[in-house]
C-alpha positions in Angstrom: 139.1 -166.6 -150.6 137.8 -163.4 -152.0 135.9 -163.7 -155.3 135.2 -160.5 -157.1 133.2 -159.5 -160.2 134.9 -156.7 -162.0 135.5 -154.8 -165.3 138.4 -153.1 -166.9 136.2 -151.5 -169.4 135.2 -154.7 -171.2 132.7 -157.4 -170.3 132.3 -158.2 -166.6 134.7 -160.9 -165.4 135.3 -162.8 -162.2 138.6 -163.2 -160.3 140.3 -164.1 -157.1 141.5 -161.1 -155.0 144.8 -161.6 -153.3 147.4 -159.5 -151.5 147.5 -157.0 -148.7 145.4 -153.8 -148.6 146.8 -151.3 -151.1 148.6 -154.0 -153.1 145.8 -156.4 -154.0 145.8 -158.1 -157.4 143.0 -160.0 -159.2 143.7 -163.2 -160.9 141.0 -163.6 -163.7 138.8 -166.6 -163.8 137.4 -168.3 -166.9 133.7 -167.8 -165.9 131.3 -167.6 -163.0 132.8 -169.8 -160.3 129.4 -170.5 -158.9 128.8 -172.7 -161.9 132.1 -173.8 -163.3 134.4 -173.7 -160.3 137.7 -171.9 -160.0 139.1 -172.1 -163.5 141.9 -169.6 -164.3 141.3 -167.8 -167.5 145.0 -167.6 -168.3 144.9 -163.8 -168.4 147.4 -161.7 -166.6 146.6 -160.6 -163.0 145.5 -157.0 -162.7 145.8 -154.5 -159.9 142.7 -154.0 -157.9 143.1 -150.3 -158.2 142.9 -150.5 -161.9 139.5 -152.2 -162.1 136.0 -151.2 -161.3 134.4 -153.6 -158.9 130.8 -154.7 -159.7 128.2 -156.3 -157.5 129.9 -159.7 -156.8 126.7 -161.6 -157.6 123.5 -160.9 -159.4 120.9 -163.2 -157.8 119.5 -165.6 -160.4 116.0 -165.6 -158.9 115.7 -163.6 -155.6 117.0 -161.8 -152.6 115.5 -163.1 -149.4 115.7 -160.4 -146.6 115.1 -160.9 -142.9 113.4 -158.1 -140.9 113.9 -157.2 -137.3 116.6 -159.9 -136.7 118.4 -157.8 -134.0 116.5 -157.0 -130.8 117.8 -153.5 -130.6 116.7 -152.7 -134.1 113.3 -154.1 -133.5 113.0 -151.9 -130.4 114.1 -148.8 -132.3 111.5 -149.5 -135.0 108.8 -149.6 -132.3 107.9 -153.3 -132.3 108.8 -156.7 -130.8 111.2 -159.1 -132.5 109.3 -161.8 -134.3 109.3 -165.3 -133.0 110.3 -166.7 -136.4 112.4 -165.1 -139.2 110.3 -162.4 -140.9 111.0 -162.7 -144.6 110.5 -160.4 -147.6 111.9 -160.2 -151.1 114.0 -157.7 -153.0 114.2 -158.1 -156.8 117.5 -158.7 -158.5 116.9 -155.4 -160.3 117.6 -153.6 -157.0 121.2 -154.7 -157.0 124.1 -152.3 -157.5 127.8 -152.6 -156.7 130.5 -150.8 -154.8 130.6 -147.0 -155.4 127.6 -147.2 -157.7 125.1 -144.4 -156.9 121.9 -145.2 -155.0 119.2 -143.2 -156.7 116.6 -141.8 -154.3 113.2 -142.6 -155.8 110.8 -139.9 -156.8 107.9 -139.8 -154.4 109.7 -140.8 -151.3 111.3 -138.4 -148.9 112.5 -140.8 -146.1 115.2 -143.1 -147.4 117.2 -145.1 -144.8 120.4 -147.2 -144.8 120.6 -150.6 -143.2 124.0 -152.3 -143.1 123.8 -156.1 -143.2 125.7 -159.3 -143.6 124.7 -161.1 -146.8 124.8 -164.9 -147.5 125.3 -166.2 -151.1 123.8 -169.6 -151.8 125.8 -172.1 -153.8 123.5 -175.1 -154.4 119.8 -175.8 -155.0 118.5 -175.7 -151.5 115.1 -177.0 -150.3 114.1 -178.3 -146.9 117.5 -178.0 -145.4 118.0 -178.3 -141.6 119.9 -175.6 -139.8 122.7 -178.0 -138.9 123.4 -178.7 -142.6 122.9 -175.1 -143.8 126.7 -174.4 -144.1 126.8 -177.0 -147.0 124.6 -174.7 -149.0 126.6 -171.5 -148.5 129.1 -170.2 -151.1 130.2 -167.3 -149.1 129.4 -163.9 -147.6 129.3 -160.3 -148.7 128.1 -156.9 -147.5 124.7 -155.4 -148.2 122.9 -152.2 -147.6 119.1 -152.8 -147.4 118.1 -149.3 -148.5 114.5 -148.6 -147.5 111.9 -146.0 -148.2 110.4 -145.6 -144.8 107.4 -143.5 -145.9 106.4 -146.2 -148.5 107.0 -148.9 -145.9 104.4 -147.2 -143.6 101.8 -146.4 -146.2 101.9 -149.5 -148.5 101.2 -152.1 -145.9 103.7 -154.5 -147.6 107.3 -153.8 -148.4 107.8 -154.6 -152.1 108.1 -150.9 -153.2 109.8 -149.7 -150.1 112.5 -152.3 -150.1 112.7 -153.2 -153.8 113.1 -150.0 -155.8 116.0 -149.8 -158.3 119.4 -149.5 -156.7 118.0 -150.3 -153.2 120.4 -153.3 -152.7 124.1 -152.4 -152.9 126.3 -155.6 -152.6 130.0 -155.9 -152.3 132.9 -155.5 -152.5 133.4 -159.3 -153.1 132.4 -162.7 -151.8 134.5 -164.1 -148.9 134.2 -167.9 -149.1 136.2 -168.6 -145.9 134.6 -166.9 -142.9 133.1 -167.7 -139.5 130.0 -165.4 -139.5 129.1 -166.0 -135.8 130.6 -162.8 -134.3 131.5 -160.2 -136.9 131.6 -156.4 -136.2 129.2 -154.4 -138.4 129.8 -150.7 -138.6 127.9 -148.3 -140.8 129.0 -144.7 -141.3 127.2 -141.7 -142.8 129.7 -139.2 -144.2 132.2 -140.7 -141.9 130.1 -140.5 -138.7 129.4 -143.9 -137.1 125.7 -144.7 -137.1 125.6 -148.4 -136.6 128.0 -150.4 -134.5 126.9 -154.0 -133.9 127.9 -157.6 -134.2 126.4 -160.6 -135.9 126.5 -162.4 -132.5 123.4 -160.4 -131.6 121.3 -162.0 -134.4 118.0 -163.4 -133.0 117.8 -166.0 -135.7 121.2 -167.4 -136.8 122.1 -168.1 -140.4 121.4 -171.8 -140.2 117.9 -171.2 -138.8 117.2 -168.6 -141.5 118.1 -171.0 -144.3 116.0 -173.7 -142.7 113.0 -171.4 -142.4 113.4 -170.0 -145.9 114.1 -173.3 -147.7 111.0 -174.8 -146.0 108.9 -172.3 -147.9 110.7 -172.0 -151.3 113.6 -173.4 -153.2 116.8 -171.3 -153.0 118.9 -171.4 -156.1 122.7 -170.9 -156.7 123.4 -167.2 -156.6 120.4 -166.3 -154.5 121.3 -163.9 -151.7 120.0 -163.8 -148.1 120.2 -160.5 -146.1 120.4 -161.4 -142.4 119.1 -158.2 -140.8 120.5 -155.0 -139.4 121.6 -153.8 -136.0 120.3 -150.6 -134.3 121.2 -147.2 -135.6 119.3 -147.0 -138.9 118.6 -143.5 -140.0 117.8 -141.2 -143.0 120.1 -140.3 -145.8 119.9 -137.4 -148.2 121.2 -136.8 -151.7 124.9 -136.1 -151.8 125.6 -138.2 -148.6 127.8 -141.3 -148.6 127.2 -144.5 -146.6 129.9 -147.1 -145.9 129.1 -150.5 -144.4 132.1 -152.3 -143.0 132.1 -155.9 -141.8 135.1 -157.5 -140.2 136.7 -160.3 -142.3 135.1 -159.0 -145.5 135.8 -155.4 -146.1 133.7 -152.3 -146.8 130.9 -151.2 -149.2 130.5 -147.6 -150.0 127.8 -145.9 -152.0 126.8 -142.3 -152.6 123.1 -141.3 -152.7 121.8 -139.1 -155.5 118.6 -137.6 -156.6 117.8 -137.6 -160.3 
């Protein structure tokens, strides 16, 4: 099931996306299904092409991101893959939605894309073992872990490099019924393929990531976990467009701008 957050020009709403590509409709829901379940609002279905999709979730407390979770990406970054999941945070103020602009921050000249599978948490999660992690997952969406590489090098920690405003596009919706074990991830820059990987190559699987994260801190409903990126990351400039496509979910497109 595909759960979208959208607007027709009024307040944001949630809905279920159904139909074949090009003919999809959204059946509106009464509220946030993470909290009240799937309750139809009674409103008329609307064509997907007539709405503006928003980020499908705004994390209530945090985005937990995993670094160097693909061996080929760790190698291209000049380091070894970590023995345990390497975690960092992105603030919820970094989130934008499909087709929203990513604003290149003043003071950085090396901005990079990173296409990733994202996990949305549905329950209060603490001390969960890997084999039970699926019970804590609401669904999956697509993320672009936009990174200021120069700040990443100079700061010594990644809060600014990974957490600036608009550095976490999410979308287009949450897919609640998906086997994430072997999904193709393809990232294009202005239509040229830059990343072509599969989630089967993750070093630390989703269950292990949730176990590791929830051992350290409580995950809350609506929190998002970014699971790492395959090789092929590169720089993006103002005016360029990045699309991340993940099999079984869809695609997430954003244009980068300088203001």
